[in-house]
C-alpha positions in Angstrom: 191.2 90.4 14.4 190.6 87.4 12.2 188.1 87.3 9.3 185.7 83.9 10.1 186.9 81.8 7.7 186.7 78.1 8.5 189.2 76.5 6.4 192.2 78.7 7.6 191.2 78.9 11.2 191.4 75.0 11.1 195.1 75.4 9.9 195.9 77.6 12.4 194.6 75.4 15.1 196.0 72.9 14.2 199.3 74.5 14.0 198.9 76.0 17.8 197.2 72.3 18.7 200.9 71.1 17.9 202.7 73.3 19.5 200.7 72.3 22.1 200.9 68.9 22.1 205.1 69.1 21.7 205.3 71.2 24.5 203.1 68.9 26.6 205.3 65.8 25.1 207.1 65.4 22.3 209.9 68.4 21.1 209.5 65.9 17.5 209.9 68.7 14.6 209.5 72.0 16.5 212.6 74.0 18.3 213.3 77.0 19.6 216.0 79.6 19.5 216.4 82.1 20.7 212.6 82.5 22.7 211.4 81.7 19.1 209.5 78.5 18.5 208.9 77.1 15.1 207.2 74.0 13.5 209.2 72.3 10.4 211.6 75.9 9.7 208.4 78.1 10.1 207.5 80.3 13.1 204.2 79.0 14.2 201.2 81.9 14.4 199.4 81.2 17.3 202.4 83.2 19.9 203.2 79.9 21.9 206.9 78.4 23.0 206.8 74.6 22.7 208.7 72.6 25.9 210.1 69.6 24.9 210.3 66.6 28.1 214.0 67.1 29.2 215.3 65.7 32.1 211.3 64.8 33.2 210.8 68.7 33.3 208.5 70.1 30.1 209.5 73.6 31.1 209.4 74.6 35.1 207.3 71.7 35.3 208.2 68.2 36.1 206.3 65.5 34.7 205.6 62.0 35.8 207.5 59.8 33.5 205.4 56.5 33.9 202.6 58.7 33.0 203.9 59.8 30.1 205.4 56.6 29.3 202.0 54.6 29.1 200.2 58.1 27.8 198.8 57.1 24.6 200.9 57.9 21.1 198.8 60.4 19.6 200.5 60.9 16.6 200.9 56.9 15.8 197.1 56.7 13.9 196.3 55.9 10.1 195.1 57.8 7.2 191.8 58.7 7.4 189.7 57.3 4.4 188.0 60.1 1.3 185.0 59.1 3.6 186.0 60.1 6.6 187.2 63.1 5.5 184.6 63.9 3.9 182.4 63.8 6.8 184.2 66.5 8.0 184.8 69.3 5.1 181.4 71.1 5.6 183.2 74.3 5.1 180.9 76.4 3.3 182.8 79.3 1.9 182.6 82.9 0.6 183.1 82.0 -2.7 180.6 79.2 -2.9 182.5 76.2 -2.4 180.1 74.0 0.0 176.9 75.6 -0.3 174.3 73.7 -1.2 171.2 74.5 -3.7 167.9 75.3 -2.8 165.7 78.5 -1.8 164.0 79.9 1.1 161.9 82.6 2.1 161.3 85.0 4.5 158.0 83.5 5.4 159.1 80.4 5.6 162.3 81.4 7.7 159.8 83.9 10.3 158.1 80.6 11.0 160.6 78.2 11.6 162.4 80.5 13.8 159.3 81.1 15.6 159.1 77.5 16.1 162.8 76.5 17.0 164.6 80.1 17.3 162.9 81.7 19.5 162.8 80.3 23.0 166.6 81.1 23.0 167.1 84.2 20.4 164.0 86.0 21.2 161.8 87.8 19.1 163.7 89.5 16.3 166.3 88.3 17.1 166.5 90.6 20.5 168.7 87.6 22.5 168.6 87.4 26.1 169.0 84.6 28.7 172.5 84.0 27.9 172.0 83.5 24.1 173.2 86.5 21.9 171.5 88.8 19.7 171.1 88.4 15.7 169.9 92.1 15.2 170.0 95.5 16.5 168.9 97.2 13.6 170.3 98.2 10.5 173.2 96.5 9.6 175.2 99.1 7.7 174.1 102.2 10.8 175.4 99.5 13.1 178.5 99.2 11.1 179.4 102.0 12.0 179.4 101.9 15.9 182.2 99.6 15.7 184.6 102.6 15.5 183.4 104.0 19.4 185.0 103.5 21.8 183.6 104.5 25.9 187.7 105.3 26.8 187.0 108.3 25.3 183.6 108.5 26.4 182.0 107.6 29.1 179.2 108.2 28.3 179.0 106.9 24.4 177.1 104.0 23.5 179.6 101.2 22.3 179.7 99.3 19.6 176.9 96.6 18.5 178.6 93.6 17.3 176.0 91.2 16.3 175.5 89.6 12.8 174.4 92.3 10.5 177.5 95.0 12.1 179.9 92.8 12.6 180.8 89.4 11.1 182.4 89.6 7.2 180.7 86.6 4.9 176.9 85.6 5.0 178.5 82.5 3.8 179.3 81.6 7.8 176.1 82.4 9.2 174.6 79.9 6.7 177.4 77.0 7.8 176.7 78.0 11.5 173.2 77.6 10.6 173.1 74.0 9.3 175.8 72.6 11.1 175.1 73.6 14.1 171.9 74.5 15.0 169.1 74.3 16.4 170.2 73.5 19.9 170.0 71.3 20.5 169.3 69.3 17.8 171.4 70.6 15.6 171.9 69.1 11.7 168.4 68.6 11.8 167.8 71.4 9.2 167.1 70.8 5.4 169.5 72.7 2.8 165.3 75.0 2.1 165.0 75.7 6.0 168.3 76.5 6.5 168.2 79.2 3.2 164.9 80.0 4.8 165.9 81.0 8.7 169.2 83.0 6.5 167.2 85.1 4.5 164.7 85.8 7.6 168.0 87.1 9.6 169.0 88.8 6.5 165.2 90.7 6.7 165.1 92.1 10.7 169.2 92.7 9.8 167.0 95.3 7.2 169.8 93.8 4.2 169.6 94.8 0.7 171.0 91.9 -2.4 172.1 93.7 -5.7 170.0 96.8 -4.8 166.5 94.4 -3.9 165.5 95.0 -0.1 165.4 91.9 1.5 161.4 92.5 2.6 158.8 90.1 4.2 158.3 88.0 0.4 162.1 87.4 -0.3 162.8 84.4 -1.4 166.6 83.7 -1.3 169.1 81.1 -3.2 172.8 80.1 -3.9 173.0 82.8 -6.8 171.4 85.6 -4.4 173.0 84.3 -0.9 176.5 85.0 -3.2 175.4 88.1 -3.6 175.3 89.6 -0.5 177.5 92.4 0.4 178.8 92.9 4.4 179.2 96.2 5.5 182.1 95.1 7.7 183.2 92.7 5.3 187.1 95.2 5.0 187.3 95.3 8.9 189.0 92.7 10.1 193.0 92.3 10.1 195.2 90.6 8.9 193.8 89.7 5.5 193.8 85.6 5.8 192.5 85.1 2.5 193.5 83.5 -0.4 196.8 80.9 -0.9 199.2 83.1 0.6 197.5 83.3 4.1 199.5 82.3 6.7 202.2 84.2 5.2 200.6 86.7 5.4 199.7 86.1 9.3 203.0 85.2 10.1 204.2 88.3 8.8 201.5 90.8 10.9 202.1 88.7 14.2 205.5 89.2 13.9 205.6 93.0 13.8 203.8 93.7 17.3 203.1 97.8 16.3 200.4 96.2 13.6 198.3 95.2 16.9 199.3 97.4 19.4 201.4 94.9 21.6 204.6 96.2 23.3 207.6 93.5 22.5 210.9 95.9 24.2 213.0 93.7 21.8 211.1 94.5 18.8 210.8 91.1 18.1 214.1 90.1 18.7 213.2 87.8 21.9 209.1 86.8 23.3 209.6 88.2 26.6 207.8 85.6 28.9 208.6 87.5 32.2 208.8 90.7 33.5 208.8 92.7 30.1 207.8 95.6 30.9 210.6 98.5 32.2 209.7 100.4 35.6 209.1 103.7 35.0 207.2 104.7 37.9 208.5 104.6 41.7 207.1 103.8 44.6 207.1 106.4 47.4 205.9 105.9 51.5 203.9 109.0 52.8 205.4 110.0 56.4 203.5 109.5 59.4 201.1 107.4 57.8 199.6 108.9 55.1 196.3 110.8 55.3 194.0 110.9 58.7 191.7 113.5 58.3 189.0 111.8 55.9 186.0 114.0 55.9 183.6 112.2 56.4 185.9 110.8 58.5 186.4 107.0 56.9 185.3 103.6 58.9 186.8 101.3 61.5 184.5 98.4 61.0 186.2 95.7 58.7 183.1 92.8 58.6 182.6 91.1 55.6 180.1 92.5 52.6 176.6 91.5 53.6 175.0 88.3 51.6 173.4 89.5 48.8 169.1 89.1 48.6 167.8 86.0 48.2 166.4 84.4 45.0 163.1 85.3 44.2 162.0 82.3 42.3 159.1 84.1 41.1 160.9 86.9 40.0 163.3 84.4 37.7 160.0 82.6 36.0 159.0 85.8 35.1 161.4 87.4 33.4 163.4 83.9 31.9 160.4 81.3 31.8 157.3 83.1 31.0 158.2 83.5 27.4 158.1 79.5 26.6 156.3 78.4 29.6 153.0 80.9 29.8 151.2 81.8 33.1 150.5 79.6 35.5 153.2 76.4 34.3 153.2 73.4 36.6 151.1 72.0 39.8 150.5 74.8 41.9 148.7 76.8 39.2 146.5 74.1 38.9 147.6 72.6 35.3 148.1 68.9 36.9 148.1 66.7 35.0 150.5 68.6 32.4 153.6 67.9 34.9 152.3 64.8 36.0 154.2 63.2 33.2 157.3 64.0 35.2 156.4 64.2 38.6 155.8 60.4 38.6 159.8 59.5 37.9 160.5 61.6 40.9 161.7 65.4 41.2 166.0 64.5 40.7 164.8 63.8 37.0 162.7 67.1 36.6 165.6 68.6 38.5 167.4 66.8 35.1 165.8 67.9 32.4 165.4 71.3 33.1 169.4 71.4 34.4 170.4 69.8 31.3 167.8 70.6 28.9 166.0 68.3 26.7 165.3 67.0 23.3 161.7 68.9 23.1 164.0 72.1 23.0 164.1 73.0 26.7 167.9 74.6 27.0 170.3 73.6 29.8 168.4 75.4 32.9 166.2 77.6 30.5 169.0 79.7 28.8 170.1 81.5 32.6 172.9 81.5 34.1 171.4 80.4 37.3 173.3 77.7 39.7 172.2 74.6 40.4 170.1 75.3 43.5 169.0 78.2 42.7 167.2 76.4 39.1 166.2 73.9 41.3 164.2 76.9 43.6 162.1 77.7 40.3 161.6 74.7 39.8 160.0 73.8 43.6 158.3 77.9 42.7 156.9 76.4 39.9 155.4 72.8 41.5 154.7 74.3 44.7 153.8 77.9 44.2 156.1 78.7 46.9 
């Protein structure tokens, strides 16, 4: 597993992207020797192989020469300006690089959470509706579950992977909130609000900082955040911190035994097809096999029955009532609340619900319903059936 180090991941992603791009249309400075892909003389760490276009083919696939000739030359760009780079370079690193000054209390964070986050992440970070949980109790105790294996004991509890138990760096939490939350209004939180939300999430994960409990009155600032010790900080491999990170990653993935892979040639060649030696022979049972099953096996070959029809009322109760309360919509007597929406036509009402709104409505309320099923729930709110 990788640590959540954004700068390194950016470098690794760039290498992977370059491999993909050259596979599609370039060839460039990459070369393939004995199935091992190299870029600028260094083995890639993404596990991919490049296929330059040769004889109108890339690998086993034909390409359209005319389309390839007319395609934008993606490498014929310009060097970005310092300001353009600065606008993207918003990384917040574990050592404090990029972390702004500021402060925020758990109490303020809870208010912000209830206002802007609870509709997706649930009460006290419990999650729901397709959005992840942020806490499952004490982070230190939950981290211990990461070694649980259901394949050894099918009845055992599985690993609990939430922020407190799984993430290796608290700086990633601060950066993610600041840069991507709340949905769909990212980048709207101030530094102090971000500190407050981070403090609240540390609180519901029952953290201690420098021996002090992050209780309801705790105030988090830059200095304190840098003292947070995540229980799973050493739970990832390979180690991708430091200036030699890419070199270590290449060495790690050059040895398949490090991550449980099977390479029959011990890394000498990359195997793309028929890599597993045949170890099981197929034997046929004479006379068609066993026929006398008890109870007898049915001869019916009908298609499976369709699932029960959607129950819009149940869906509303389980997924919508938490935010919208009881009795939302004209069918419940709240005609005035919906008149501004229904006046624009049902297509607009459906679209707002399906795609979400700037007012805080997540797409489809955070559910995984199909468009047709979601429309049925909206019809229930308006018509009562």
